[in-house]
N, C-alpha and C positions, 0 to 999 in steps of 0.2 A: 327618859331613856331614849336610846337610839334603836329603832326597830326596823327590820327588813321584812317586807311582806312579799310572798311569791305566789303568783297565779298566772300560769301560762294557759290561755284558752279563751273560749267563747264567753258571751255575757253571763251564762249560768255559773261560771267560775270566777270571772274577772269582777263582775259587779258586786257580789258579796264581799270580796276582798277590798274593793274600793270603799264600800260602806264601813268596813272595819277600820281602814286607814283614816277615813274622815273622822270617825269617833276617837281614835287614838290621837290624831292631830289636834282635835278639839280639847283634849285633856293635857295638851302642852308637850307631847312627845315629838321627837324628830323621826319622821316616818318616811321611808323610801319603799316604793313598790317596784318589783321586777315583773314586768308583764309584756305583752305584745305591743309593738309600736303603735298599733291602731288605737290604743288606750292612752297614749302619751298626753294629749291635750286634756283629757278628762282627769287624769292623775294630777297634772300641774294645776288645773283649775281648783282642785281640792286642797292645794297647798302641799302636795306630797312630792318628795323627790322621785324621779323616774329613772329606771334602769331598763334598757331594752333587753328583753329575754331572747335567747336564741330560738329561732323558729325553724324546725325541721319537718320534713315529711315523715310521719310515723305510721302511715297506713299505705297500702299498695296504691301507687299512682303510675303515671306513664314514665316518670323519672325515677331516679334512685330514691329509695326510702329506707328508713331505719326502723328496726323493731323497737317497741316502746322502751325496753330497758337499755338498748344501745343508745337511744336518744337521751335517756336519763343520765347515763354515764358521761356521754359527751357534753351534755349541758351542765352537769355538775362541775366538770373540769373547766368549762367556760365561765362558770359563775364564781369559781374560787377567787379570782382577782377582785371581784366586787366585794366579797366577804372581807378580804384583806384590806381593801380601801375603806370600807365603811366601819369595820370593827363593831358590828351591832351587839347590843346587849342580848338580843333575842331575835329569832326568826320565826315567823308564822307562815307556814306553807299550805297551799291548797292540797286537798287529798290526792289530786292527780298530778301535782307539781313536785316531783321528787328532787329535782336538781338543787334548788336552794337549801332544801332540808339536808341533803347529803353533803353538800359543800360546807354548810354550817357545822355539821357534826364532825367533819374532818378537821375543821378549825377550832373545835372545842366550844362552839357556841350552842346554847340550848335551843331546842326546836319544839314548837307547838304545831298542831294541825287544825286547819279549818275544814270541816265537812259541810259544804254548802247545800245540803239536802238531808234527807233522813239518813240515819246511821245504817250503813250497809252491812255491818258485821252481824253474822247470824247468831241465833240463840236457839236452844233446843225446842223443837216443835214449830219453828218458823219455816214458812216456805222459802225456797231459794230466792235471794234478792234479785230483783229486776224481772222475775218471771211474770209478775202481775197477779199473783194469787193472794187472796186475803188471808189474814190470820185465821186458823181453824178455831171453831167454837167448842169442839168436843175433844175428849181424850183420844178417841179413835182417829179423828182428823190429825191431831198432833202426832200420833204414832205413825200414821201413813206418811206424813212429811219426813219423819225421822228415817224412813227407809231410803231417802235420797241423800242422807248425810254423808255416806261414804263417797258418793259422786262429787258432792260439793267440796268435801275435804280434799279430794284429789286435785281439784282446780285451785284451791287456795294454797295447797302445798306446792304446786308448780310455781305459783306466784312467789311464795317464800323462797324457793330455790333460786329463781331468777333474780330476786332482789338481793339475796345473800351473795350471789356471784358478782353482782354489780358492786356491792359493798366491799367485797374482797379485793376487787380491782382498784378500789379507791383507798385501800389500806385500812378499812374498817373491819371489825369483827362481824360475825353473823348476827342477825337480829334475834334469832332464837325463838321466833314466834310467827304465826301467820298474821296477816295484816300488819306486818312490821313497818309499813310506811306511815302508820298512824301513831302519833306520839302517845306514849303511855302516861306522861306527866301532865299534858294538857291537850285535850281534843275538844274543840268547840263545834257542836252540832247545830247548824243554823237552820232549824226548822221549828214549826209549832210543836210543842210537846204533845198536843192532841193528835198529831199524825205519827207519833212514835208508838210502836207496839210495846206493851208492857213486858219488861224483862225481869227475870229472877234477880239479876244483879248487873251492875255496870262497873267498868273500871273506875277507880276513884278519881282519875284525872279527866273523865269524860263529863261534859256539861251540855245539856240541851238549852240553848240560850234564846231560841226564837229566830225568825227569819231576818237576815241582814239585807235590807232593801236599799237599792241605789239605782238611779237611772240618769242618763245624760240629759242636759237641757234640750227641750223640744219646743218647736213652735206650736201654739194652740191650734186645734182643729175645730171646725164648725160641726155641731151635732145635728143629727137628723131632726127636723121640726116635729113638734107635738109633745104630748105629755103621757103617752102610753109607755110601758116598761121598755128600757133600753137594753139591748143585748150587744155585747162586744164580741167580735170574732178576732181572736189574737193568736195566729198560728206561730209555730216555733221559728226561732231565728236560725236554727241549724238543721232541721229535719224537713222532710216532705218537699223536695225540690219542685215537684209538679203542682204544688198547692192543691192537693186533693181535698184537704179539709176546708180550705177557703171556698173552693168551688161548691163543695157539698153544702156548706152553710148558706151560701148565697142562694143556691137553687132551692134548698129545703125551706128557707124562711121567706122566699120572695113574695108569696101571696098573703103574708100575715099582716093585715092592717091593724092588728091589736098589738104590734111590736114595732119598735124602732130598731134598726140594725146599723151599727157602725163597724166596719171591717178594715183591717190593715194587712198589707202584705209584708210589713216589716223590712222594707228596703231590700227584699230579696227578689231577684228577677222573676217576672211572670212569663212563662213560656208562651202564653197566648192571652189576649185580653179577657177580662172577666166582666161580663155584662151585668149591671145591677139595675134594679127598678128604682123609681123615684123615691120610694120609701127608705132606701138604703143609701149610705155614704161609704165610699171606699177611698182610703187614703194610704200613702206610702209608709207613714210612720206616725206615731202619736205617743203622748205621755200616759202611761198606765196609771201613774200616781194621780193625774188630774181627771182621767176619764172613769176609771173603775169604781170610785165611790159613787158615781151617778148610775151605775149599772145594776140591773137585777140579776143578770147572768153573764158569764164569760165563757165562750166556746174556745177551747184551746187544745193543744196536744198533750198537756200535762207536764210540760217542763216545769221544774220546781219553782223557778223565779216567777213565772207567770201565775202559777197556781197559788203560791202563798201571797202574792200581791193581791189577787182576787179575794182571797179569804180575809186578808187584812183590811180590805175595803168593804167587806160585808156582802160581796157578790157571790153567787153560787156558781162554782165552776162546772162546766160540762166538758169532760175530758175524753178525747179520742187519741190514744197513744200512737206514736209513730215509731219511736226507737229509743235506744239508750235506757235511761231509768224512768221513762215516762209511764210505762205500764205499772211499775212499782208505785209511783206517785199517785196514779189514778186509783190503784187498789187501796192505798192509804186513805185517800179522801172519801172513797166510798165506804170504807170500814168505819171512818169517823162520822159518817152520816152527814157530811158537809157538802156533798156534790154527787154528780151523776157520771158514771163511766160508760163509754161506748166501746165495745170490743173493736179492735183494729180491723178485723176482717169484715165488719159490718159498716164501717164508716162510709156513709153516703147521704144523699139528701134526706131520705126518709128517717134514717137513724138519728141524724142531727136534729131534725125537726122534733121527733119524739123525745129526744134527750132534753131539749130546751123546754118543751111543754111540761115534761115531768119535773124539771128543776123549778119552774115557775108555779106549777100547780100543786106541789106538795109543800105545805107550810113548814114542815120539819127541816127541810134543807135551808130555807131562809133563816129560820131561827138558829140553826147551828152555825151558819155563816156569820150571823150577828154576834154570836157568842165568841167566835174567834176574832172578829173585829174588836170586840170589847177587850179581849185579852191583849191584842196588839196595842191598843191605846193605853193599857195599864202597864205595859212593859216596854223597855227600851233595850233591845238586844245589843246595840252598839255599846251602850254604857255597861251592860252586864259583861260583855266580852272584854271590854277594855279593862274593867276592874279585875277580871280573872287573869288577864295577861300581866297586869301590874303586880298582882300578888304573887303569881307564879314566877315571874322574872326576878323578883326581889328576894326570893327565899334561897 
């Protein structure tokens, strides 16, 4: 088959789509990915065709910016010639990448959705997505959360109206439903099933496949010497510009001679130098796939890609959310008993220190992380997703 993948965005969205592209390419399909120019070399290294995605300012900046659905409309029109040129049998679009999905629908090409994190769609009794609240354990708790349903509904209804206005301007009919940007016929949820709250029912086309893991090639780094437990500090690639978590972790763990600490700033500018003791090593970038299996714990913001990589490696995550869906991810891992959550307002040296000591001192966390690692070894999300795409596209 000829398949077009679309993921405009940072690593949390581009990397899972590259993993899917690699899996589809490995099964003999002709795969092109439309994404940002910064991922061109990575896509081509995986044997994928590359199409540069339009890049617009979609949040307030000093220059002119577009509202999200204005950007989606413009990008869909810009993507139409690509659809005409490739004539794909199917398009798989990231949940936040509406342009190739809309352009494909205009051209009569079927569209699937990749959700590269937990499923954001609500269910009765669930707390609002991204709030960072855990699933209630009692009927009273579920009833209390239902009191917020009208407020949540107003938000998703506004999203439906804006999407339907965009569809109308492209000559498409209204979606007729909330979360209309998610395909009804095939939605791939790229997370551990153990992080998904139980639902009374799911759309027949929705499948939880496990995390799609991918990373660019990276030069090996030297680990701190010794044989005591290794802790990795892996901050977000998109949040926390002042590196508050990195500094808190370095300071909070500086005097622990019973731990080795490896930290990275992930090639994001450091506003000021970070002083580290001899027991620590600070590097600009590293391979999570190579380092995390050696770690006992991973201090992170709770970005989904970092979180599931840690769990797939058997390391206990210690999450201090910064923004976006991080609070939700941290709540899910705490609910699953696989990691420790630090409230954002408390993020500091003492809280990070206590979080790491709790992660390492409570055997239940390590046991649960090992269970998820075993699940990851027994399942291949790329193969699962590819088989679902093949079956869906051929019916």
